[in-house]
VOZAMI-125490 format. One record per atom (N, C-alpha, C): z, y, x; residue number from 1; atom name. Coordinates in nm, 2 decimals. Each point is the difference from the previous one (the first is absolute). Example, Ala and Ser with C-alpha at 12.3 -4.5 7.8 and 13.67 -1.06 7.14 Angstrom:
2
+--------+--------+--------+-----+------+
!     zz !     yy !     xx !  nr ! atom !
+--------+--------+--------+-----+------+
!   0.78 !  -0.57 !   1.32 !   1 !    N !
!   0.00 !   0.12 !  -0.09 !   1 !   CA !
!   0.00 !   0.12 !   0.09 !   1 !    C !
!  -0.07 !   0.11 !  -0.04 !   2 !    N !
!   0.00 !   0.11 !   0.09 !   2 !   CA !
!   0.08 !   0.11 !  -0.08 !   2 !    C !
+--------+--------+--------+-----+------+
This chain:
112
+--------+--------+--------+-----+------+
!     zz !     yy !     xx !  nr ! atom !
+--------+--------+--------+-----+------+
!  -0.18 !  -1.62 !  -0.42 !   1 !    N !
!  -0.01 !   0.11 !   0.10 !   1 !   CA !
!   0.12 !   0.09 !  -0.02 !   1 !    C !
!   0.06 !   0.03 !   0.11 !   2 !    N !
!   0.13 !   0.08 !   0.00 !   2 !   CA !
!  -0.01 !   0.13 !  -0.06 !   2 !    C !
!  -0.11 !   0.07 !   0.01 !   3 !    N !
!  -0.02 !   0.13 !  -0.06 !   3 !   CA !
!   0.02 !  -0.01 !  -0.15 !   3 !    C !
!  -0.06 !  -0.10 !  -0.07 !   4 !    N !
!   0.00 !  -0.01 !  -0.14 !   4 !   CA !
!   0.14 !  -0.04 !  -0.04 !   4 !    C !
!   0.07 !  -0.08 !   0.08 !   5 !    N !
!   0.14 !  -0.04 !  -0.03 !   5 !   CA !
!   0.09 !   0.12 !   0.00 !   5 !    C !
!  -0.02 !   0.09 !   0.10 !   6 !    N !
!   0.08 !   0.12 !   0.00 !   6 !   CA !
!  -0.03 !   0.08 !  -0.12 !   6 !    C !
!  -0.12 !   0.01 !  -0.05 !   7 !    N !
!  -0.03 !   0.08 !  -0.12 !   7 !   CA !
!   0.08 !  -0.05 !  -0.12 !   7 !    C !
!  -0.02 !  -0.14 !  -0.01 !   8 !    N !
!   0.07 !  -0.06 !  -0.12 !   8 !   CA !
!   0.15 !   0.01 !   0.00 !   8 !    C !
!   0.07 !   0.01 !   0.12 !   9 !    N !
!   0.14 !   0.00 !   0.01 !   9 !   CA !
!   0.06 !   0.14 !  -0.02 !   9 !    C !
!  -0.09 !   0.10 !   0.02 !  10 !    N !
!   0.05 !   0.13 !   0.00 !  10 !   CA !
!   0.04 !   0.05 !  -0.14 !  10 !    C !
!   0.10 !   0.08 !  -0.01 !  11 !    N !
!   0.06 !   0.06 !  -0.12 !  11 !   CA !
!  -0.07 !   0.13 !  -0.03 !  11 !    C !
!  -0.07 !   0.06 !   0.10 !  12 !    N !
!  -0.06 !   0.13 !  -0.02 !  12 !   CA !
!  -0.15 !   0.00 !  -0.03 !  12 !    C !
!  -0.06 !  -0.11 !   0.02 !  13 !    N !
!  -0.15 !  -0.01 !  -0.02 !  13 !   CA !
!  -0.03 !  -0.01 !  -0.15 !  13 !    C !
!  -0.08 !   0.10 !  -0.06 !  14 !    N !
!  -0.04 !   0.00 !  -0.13 !  14 !   CA !
!  -0.12 !  -0.10 !  -0.02 !  14 !    C !
!  -0.10 !   0.04 !   0.09 !  15 !    N !
!  -0.13 !  -0.07 !   0.00 !  15 !   CA !
!  -0.06 !   0.02 !   0.14 !  15 !    C !
!  -0.10 !  -0.08 !   0.02 !  16 !    N !
!  -0.08 !   0.01 !   0.13 !  16 !   CA !
!  -0.14 !  -0.03 !  -0.02 !  16 !    C !
!  -0.09 !   0.05 !   0.08 !  17 !    N !
!  -0.14 !  -0.02 !  -0.01 !  17 !   CA !
!  -0.05 !  -0.04 !   0.15 !  17 !    C !
!  -0.07 !  -0.11 !   0.00 !  18 !    N !
!  -0.07 !  -0.04 !   0.12 !  18 !   CA !
!  -0.12 !   0.07 !   0.02 !  18 !    C !
!  -0.01 !   0.10 !   0.10 !  19 !    N !
!  -0.12 !   0.07 !   0.02 !  19 !   CA !
!  -0.10 !  -0.07 !   0.08 !  19 !    C !
!   0.05 !  -0.09 !   0.10 !  20 !    N !
!  -0.09 !  -0.08 !   0.08 !  20 !   CA !
!   0.08 !  -0.11 !   0.05 !  20 !    C !
!  -0.06 !  -0.12 !   0.02 !  21 !    N !
!   0.07 !  -0.12 !   0.05 !  21 !   CA !
!  -0.10 !  -0.09 !   0.06 !  21 !    C !
!   0.01 !  -0.02 !   0.13 !  22 !    N !
!  -0.09 !  -0.10 !   0.06 !  22 !   CA !
!   0.09 !  -0.09 !   0.09 !  22 !    C !
!  -0.05 !  -0.13 !   0.00 !  23 !    N !
!   0.07 !  -0.10 !   0.07 !  23 !   CA !
!  -0.10 !  -0.08 !   0.09 !  23 !    C !
!   0.03 !  -0.04 !   0.10 !  24 !    N !
!  -0.08 !  -0.09 !   0.09 !  24 !   CA !
!   0.10 !  -0.09 !   0.07 !  24 !    C !
!  -0.05 !  -0.09 !   0.08 !  25 !    N !
!   0.07 !  -0.10 !   0.06 !  25 !   CA !
!   0.12 !   0.04 !   0.08 !  25 !    C !
!  -0.02 !   0.11 !   0.07 !  26 !    N !
!   0.12 !   0.04 !   0.09 !  26 !   CA !
!   0.05 !   0.13 !  -0.04 !  26 !    C !
!  -0.01 !   0.05 !  -0.11 !  27 !    N !
!   0.05 !   0.13 !  -0.04 !  27 !   CA !
!  -0.03 !   0.04 !  -0.14 !  27 !    C !
!   0.04 !   0.13 !  -0.03 !  28 !    N !
!  -0.03 !   0.06 !  -0.13 !  28 !   CA !
!   0.01 !   0.16 !   0.01 !  28 !    C !
!  -0.06 !   0.06 !  -0.10 !  29 !    N !
!   0.01 !   0.14 !  -0.02 !  29 !   CA !
!   0.03 !   0.03 !  -0.14 !  29 !    C !
!   0.09 !   0.09 !  -0.03 !  30 !    N !
!   0.04 !   0.03 !  -0.14 !  30 !   CA !
!   0.03 !   0.14 !  -0.01 !  30 !    C !
!  -0.05 !   0.06 !  -0.12 !  31 !    N !
!   0.04 !   0.14 !  -0.04 !  31 !   CA !
!   0.05 !   0.00 !  -0.14 !  31 !    C !
!   0.12 !   0.06 !  -0.02 !  32 !    N !
!   0.07 !   0.00 !  -0.13 !  32 !   CA !
!   0.03 !   0.14 !  -0.04 !  32 !    C !
!   0.01 !   0.02 !  -0.13 !  33 !    N !
!   0.05 !   0.12 !  -0.06 !  33 !   CA !
!   0.11 !  -0.05 !  -0.09 !  33 !    C !
!   0.13 !   0.05 !   0.04 !  34 !    N !
!   0.12 !  -0.05 !  -0.08 !  34 !   CA !
!   0.05 !   0.11 !  -0.07 !  34 !    C !
!   0.02 !  -0.01 !  -0.13 !  35 !    N !
!   0.07 !   0.11 !  -0.08 !  35 !   CA !
!   0.15 !  -0.04 !  -0.02 !  35 !    C !
!   0.08 !   0.10 !   0.04 !  36 !    N !
!   0.14 !  -0.03 !  -0.01 !  36 !   CA !
!   0.07 !   0.06 !  -0.12 !  36 !    C !
!   0.11 !  -0.04 !  -0.03 !  37 !    N !
!   0.07 !   0.03 !  -0.12 !  37 !   CA !
!   0.04 !   0.15 !  -0.01 !  37 !    C !
!   0.00 !   0.07 !   0.11 !  38 !    N !
!   0.03 !   0.16 !  -0.01 !  38 !   CA !
!  -0.14 !   0.07 !   0.00 !  38 !    C !
!  -0.10 !  -0.07 !  -0.02 !  39 !    N !
!  -0.14 !   0.05 !   0.00 !  39 !   CA !
!  -0.05 !   0.04 !   0.13 !  39 !    C !
!   0.06 !  -0.03 !   0.11 !  40 !    N !
!  -0.05 !   0.02 !   0.13 !  40 !   CA !
!  -0.10 !  -0.12 !   0.03 !  40 !    C !
!  -0.09 !   0.01 !   0.10 !  41 !    N !
!  -0.10 !  -0.10 !   0.03 !  41 !   CA !
!   0.02 !  -0.04 !   0.15 !  41 !    C !
!  -0.02 !  -0.13 !   0.02 !  42 !    N !
!   0.00 !  -0.04 !   0.13 !  42 !   CA !
!  -0.13 !  -0.07 !   0.04 !  42 !    C !
!  -0.08 !   0.05 !   0.10 !  43 !    N !
!  -0.12 !  -0.05 !   0.03 !  43 !   CA !
!   0.02 !  -0.10 !   0.12 !  43 !    C !
!  -0.06 !  -0.12 !   0.00 !  44 !    N !
!   0.03 !  -0.09 !   0.10 !  44 !   CA !
!  -0.13 !  -0.04 !   0.07 !  44 !    C !
!  -0.01 !   0.00 !   0.13 !  45 !    N !
!  -0.11 !  -0.06 !   0.07 !  45 !   CA !
!   0.04 !  -0.07 !   0.11 !  45 !    C !
!  -0.04 !  -0.13 !   0.01 !  46 !    N !
!   0.04 !  -0.09 !   0.11 !  46 !   CA !
!  -0.12 !  -0.09 !   0.04 !  46 !    C !
!  -0.01 !   0.00 !   0.13 !  47 !    N !
!  -0.10 !  -0.09 !   0.07 !  47 !   CA !
!   0.08 !  -0.10 !   0.08 !  47 !    C !
!  -0.02 !  -0.13 !  -0.01 !  48 !    N !
!   0.08 !  -0.09 !   0.08 !  48 !   CA !
!  -0.09 !  -0.11 !   0.05 !  48 !    C !
!   0.00 !  -0.03 !   0.13 !  49 !    N !
!  -0.07 !  -0.12 !   0.05 !  49 !   CA !
!   0.09 !  -0.07 !   0.11 !  49 !    C !
!  -0.05 !  -0.09 !   0.07 !  50 !    N !
!   0.08 !  -0.07 !   0.10 !  50 !   CA !
!   0.04 !   0.09 !   0.12 !  50 !    C !
!  -0.08 !   0.11 !   0.02 !  51 !    N !
!   0.03 !   0.09 !   0.12 !  51 !   CA !
!   0.06 !   0.13 !  -0.04 !  51 !    C !
!  -0.01 !   0.05 !  -0.12 !  52 !    N !
!   0.05 !   0.14 !  -0.03 !  52 !   CA !
!   0.04 !   0.01 !  -0.14 !  52 !    C !
!   0.09 !   0.11 !  -0.02 !  53 !    N !
!   0.03 !   0.04 !  -0.14 !  53 !   CA !
!   0.00 !   0.14 !  -0.01 !  53 !    C !
!  -0.08 !   0.06 !  -0.09 !  54 !    N !
!  -0.01 !   0.15 !  -0.03 !  54 !   CA !
!   0.05 !   0.02 !  -0.13 !  54 !    C !
!   0.08 !   0.10 !  -0.03 !  55 !    N !
!   0.06 !   0.03 !  -0.13 !  55 !   CA !
!   0.02 !   0.14 !  -0.03 !  55 !    C !
!   0.00 !   0.04 !  -0.12 !  56 !    N !
!   0.03 !   0.13 !  -0.05 !  56 !   CA !
!   0.06 !  -0.01 !  -0.13 !  56 !    C !
!   0.12 !   0.05 !  -0.02 !  57 !    N !
!   0.07 !   0.00 !  -0.12 !  57 !   CA !
!   0.02 !   0.15 !  -0.04 !  57 !    C !
!  -0.08 !   0.05 !  -0.09 !  58 !    N !
!  -0.01 !   0.15 !  -0.03 !  58 !   CA !
!   0.07 !   0.02 !  -0.14 !  58 !    C !
!   0.12 !   0.06 !   0.00 !  59 !    N !
!   0.07 !   0.02 !  -0.12 !  59 !   CA !
!  -0.01 !   0.15 !  -0.04 !  59 !    C !
!  -0.04 !   0.03 !  -0.13 !  60 !    N !
!  -0.02 !   0.14 !  -0.04 !  60 !   CA !
!   0.06 !   0.01 !  -0.13 !  60 !    C !
!   0.04 !   0.12 !  -0.04 !  61 !    N !
!   0.06 !   0.03 !  -0.12 !  61 !   CA !
!  -0.10 !   0.01 !  -0.11 !  61 !    C !
!   0.04 !   0.02 !  -0.12 !  62 !    N !
!  -0.10 !   0.00 !  -0.12 !  62 !   CA !
!  -0.09 !   0.12 !   0.01 !  62 !    C !
!   0.03 !   0.10 !   0.09 !  63 !    N !
!  -0.09 !   0.11 !   0.02 !  63 !   CA !
!  -0.09 !  -0.01 !   0.12 !  63 !    C !
!  -0.01 !  -0.12 !   0.05 !  64 !    N !
!  -0.09 !  -0.04 !   0.11 !  64 !   CA !
!   0.05 !   0.06 !   0.13 !  64 !    C !
!   0.14 !   0.04 !   0.01 !  65 !    N !
!   0.06 !   0.05 !   0.13 !  65 !   CA !
!   0.05 !  -0.11 !   0.08 !  65 !    C !
!  -0.02 !   0.00 !   0.13 !  66 !    N !
!   0.04 !  -0.11 !   0.09 !  66 !   CA !
!   0.16 !   0.00 !   0.00 !  66 !    C !
!   0.06 !  -0.11 !  -0.02 !  67 !    N !
!   0.14 !  -0.01 !   0.02 !  67 !   CA !
!   0.02 !  -0.06 !   0.14 !  67 !    C !
!  -0.05 !  -0.12 !   0.02 !  68 !    N !
!   0.01 !  -0.06 !   0.13 !  68 !   CA !
!  -0.13 !  -0.09 !   0.02 !  68 !    C !
!  -0.05 !   0.00 !   0.12 !  69 !    N !
!  -0.10 !  -0.11 !   0.04 !  69 !   CA !
!   0.04 !  -0.06 !   0.13 !  69 !    C !
!   0.02 !  -0.14 !  -0.01 !  70 !    N !
!   0.02 !  -0.08 !   0.11 !  70 !   CA !
!  -0.13 !  -0.06 !   0.05 !  70 !    C !
!  -0.03 !   0.01 !   0.13 !  71 !    N !
!  -0.12 !  -0.07 !   0.04 !  71 !   CA !
!   0.01 !  -0.03 !   0.15 !  71 !    C !
!  -0.10 !  -0.07 !   0.05 !  72 !    N !
!   0.00 !  -0.03 !   0.14 !  72 !   CA !
!  -0.15 !   0.03 !   0.06 !  72 !    C !
!  -0.05 !   0.11 !  -0.05 !  73 !    N !
!  -0.12 !   0.05 !   0.06 !  73 !   CA !
!   0.02 !   0.04 !   0.15 !  73 !    C !
!  -0.09 !  -0.02 !   0.08 !  74 !    N !
!   0.02 !   0.02 !   0.14 !  74 !   CA !
!  -0.02 !   0.14 !   0.05 !  74 !    C !
!   0.08 !   0.09 !  -0.06 !  75 !    N !
!   0.00 !   0.14 !   0.05 !  75 !   CA !
!   0.15 !   0.03 !   0.01 !  75 !    C !
!   0.03 !   0.12 !   0.03 !  76 !    N !
!   0.15 !   0.04 !   0.03 !  76 !   CA !
!   0.07 !  -0.08 !   0.10 !  76 !    C !
!  -0.07 !  -0.01 !   0.11 !  77 !    N !
!   0.04 !  -0.08 !   0.12 !  77 !   CA !
!   0.14 !   0.04 !   0.05 !  77 !    C !
!   0.04 !   0.13 !  -0.03 !  78 !    N !
!   0.12 !   0.06 !   0.05 !  78 !   CA !
!   0.13 !  -0.06 !  -0.08 !  78 !    C !
!  -0.03 !  -0.06 !  -0.11 !  79 !    N !
!   0.11 !  -0.06 !  -0.08 !  79 !   CA !
!   0.06 !  -0.12 !   0.07 !  79 !    C !
!   0.12 !   0.00 !   0.02 !  80 !    N !
!   0.08 !  -0.11 !   0.06 !  80 !   CA !
!  -0.04 !  -0.15 !  -0.04 !  80 !    C !
!  -0.02 !  -0.01 !  -0.14 !  81 !    N !
!  -0.04 !  -0.12 !  -0.06 !  81 !   CA !
!  -0.15 !  -0.03 !  -0.01 !  81 !    C !
!  -0.08 !   0.07 !   0.06 !  82 !    N !
!  -0.14 !  -0.01 !   0.00 !  82 !   CA !
!  -0.04 !  -0.15 !   0.00 !  82 !    C !
!  -0.09 !  -0.04 !  -0.09 !  83 !    N !
!  -0.08 !   0.08 !  -0.09 !  83 !   CA !
!   0.07 !   0.03 !  -0.13 !  83 !    C !
!   0.11 !  -0.06 !  -0.03 !  84 !    N !
!   0.07 !   0.01 !  -0.13 !  84 !   CA !
!   0.06 !   0.14 !  -0.02 !  84 !    C !
!  -0.03 !   0.06 !  -0.11 !  85 !    N !
!   0.06 !   0.14 !  -0.03 !  85 !   CA !
!   0.00 !   0.02 !  -0.14 !  85 !    C !
!   0.05 !   0.11 !  -0.05 !  86 !    N !
!  -0.01 !   0.04 !  -0.13 !  86 !   CA !
!  -0.02 !   0.15 !  -0.02 !  86 !    C !
!  -0.06 !   0.03 !  -0.10 !  87 !    N !
!  -0.03 !   0.14 !  -0.04 !  87 !   CA !
!   0.08 !   0.04 !  -0.12 !  87 !    C !
!   0.08 !   0.11 !   0.02 !  88 !    N !
!   0.07 !   0.05 !  -0.11 !  88 !   CA !
!  -0.02 !   0.15 !  -0.01 !  88 !    C !
!  -0.09 !   0.03 !  -0.09 !  89 !    N !
!  -0.06 !   0.14 !  -0.01 !  89 !   CA !
!  -0.08 !   0.02 !   0.13 !  89 !    C !
!   0.02 !   0.10 !   0.07 !  90 !    N !
!  -0.06 !   0.03 !   0.13 !  90 !   CA !
!   0.06 !  -0.06 !   0.11 !  90 !    C !
!   0.12 !  -0.07 !  -0.01 !  91 !    N !
!   0.08 !  -0.05 !   0.10 !  91 !   CA !
!  -0.04 !  -0.15 !   0.03 !  91 !    C !
!  -0.02 !  -0.03 !   0.13 !  92 !    N !
!  -0.04 !  -0.13 !   0.04 !  92 !   CA !
!   0.13 !  -0.05 !   0.09 !  92 !    C !
!   0.06 !  -0.12 !  -0.04 !  93 !    N !
!   0.10 !  -0.05 !   0.07 !  93 !   CA !
!  -0.01 !  -0.15 !   0.03 !  93 !    C !
!   0.09 !  -0.04 !   0.09 !  94 !    N !
!   0.02 !  -0.14 !   0.03 !  94 !   CA !
!   0.01 !  -0.09 !  -0.12 !  94 !    C !
!  -0.05 !  -0.12 !   0.01 !  95 !    N !
!   0.01 !  -0.10 !  -0.11 !  95 !   CA !
!   0.01 !  -0.14 !   0.07 !  95 !    C !
!  -0.03 !  -0.09 !  -0.08 !  96 !    N !
!   0.00 !  -0.14 !   0.06 !  96 !   CA !
!  -0.10 !  -0.08 !  -0.09 !  96 !    C !
!  -0.04 !  -0.12 !   0.05 !  97 !    N !
!  -0.10 !  -0.08 !  -0.07 !  97 !   CA !
!   0.07 !  -0.03 !  -0.14 !  97 !    C !
!  -0.07 !   0.02 !  -0.11 !  98 !    N !
!   0.06 !  -0.01 !  -0.14 !  98 !   CA !
!  -0.10 !  -0.08 !  -0.09 !  98 !    C !
!   0.06 !  -0.06 !  -0.09 !  99 !    N !
!  -0.07 !  -0.08 !  -0.10 !  99 !   CA !
!   0.00 !   0.07 !  -0.13 !  99 !    C !
!  -0.08 !  -0.05 !  -0.10 ! 100 !    N !
!   0.00 !   0.05 !  -0.13 ! 100 !   CA !
!   0.14 !  -0.02 !  -0.07 ! 100 !    C !
!   0.06 !  -0.11 !   0.02 ! 101 !    N !
!   0.14 !  -0.03 !  -0.05 ! 101 !   CA !
!   0.09 !   0.10 !   0.05 ! 101 !    C !
!   0.00 !   0.03 !   0.12 ! 102 !    N !
!   0.09 !   0.10 !   0.06 ! 102 !   CA !
!  -0.02 !   0.14 !  -0.05 ! 102 !    C !
!  -0.13 !   0.04 !  -0.02 ! 103 !    N !
!  -0.03 !   0.13 !  -0.06 ! 103 !   CA !
!   0.05 !   0.01 !  -0.14 ! 103 !    C !
!  -0.03 !  -0.11 !  -0.08 ! 104 !    N !
!   0.05 !   0.01 !  -0.14 ! 104 !   CA !
!   0.15 !   0.00 !  -0.01 ! 104 !    C !
!   0.08 !  -0.07 !   0.09 ! 105 !    N !
!   0.14 !   0.01 !   0.01 ! 105 !   CA !
!   0.04 !   0.14 !   0.03 ! 105 !    C !
!  -0.06 !   0.07 !   0.09 ! 106 !    N !
!   0.03 !   0.14 !   0.04 ! 106 !   CA !
!  -0.02 !   0.09 !  -0.12 ! 106 !    C !
!  -0.11 !  -0.02 !  -0.07 ! 107 !    N !
!  -0.04 !   0.09 !  -0.11 ! 107 !   CA !
!   0.11 !  -0.03 !  -0.12 ! 107 !    C !
!   0.02 !  -0.12 !  -0.02 ! 108 !    N !
!   0.10 !  -0.03 !  -0.10 ! 108 !   CA !
!   0.13 !   0.07 !   0.02 ! 108 !    C !
!   0.06 !   0.00 !   0.12 ! 109 !    N !
!   0.12 !   0.08 !   0.04 ! 109 !   CA !
!  -0.02 !   0.14 !  -0.03 ! 109 !    C !
!  -0.11 !   0.06 !   0.04 ! 110 !    N !
!  -0.03 !   0.14 !  -0.02 ! 110 !   CA !
!  -0.01 !   0.04 !  -0.14 ! 110 !    C !
!  -0.06 !  -0.08 !  -0.08 ! 111 !    N !
!  -0.02 !   0.03 !  -0.14 ! 111 !   CA !
!   0.13 !  -0.01 !  -0.07 ! 111 !    C !
!   0.09 !  -0.10 !   0.02 ! 112 !    N !
!   0.11 !  -0.02 !  -0.07 ! 112 !   CA !
!   0.12 !   0.07 !   0.07 ! 112 !    C !
+--------+--------+--------+-----+------+
């Protein structure tokens, strides 16, 4: 599974915990808690089937303050890239469909 490959390849992942994982013939659901080398935490939630993909990558600092959350929840219809958007503090901005590998690469650049 690509998610686990991304975790294994990452230089910033200290450890991770699978909070929930369900698979069925046409899809899967997964929730992860990923501890990063700078003590920040990335929470991952992804649902995928043949018709849709819903995701949330919630990155917070060691004091539980949001750094960035990327998601595609179907709100913020005024955002040009709807439903894809990101939260940075109280600010909501345009984003793009993103994978765990891309999120980890972004965080790695940010940390280093």
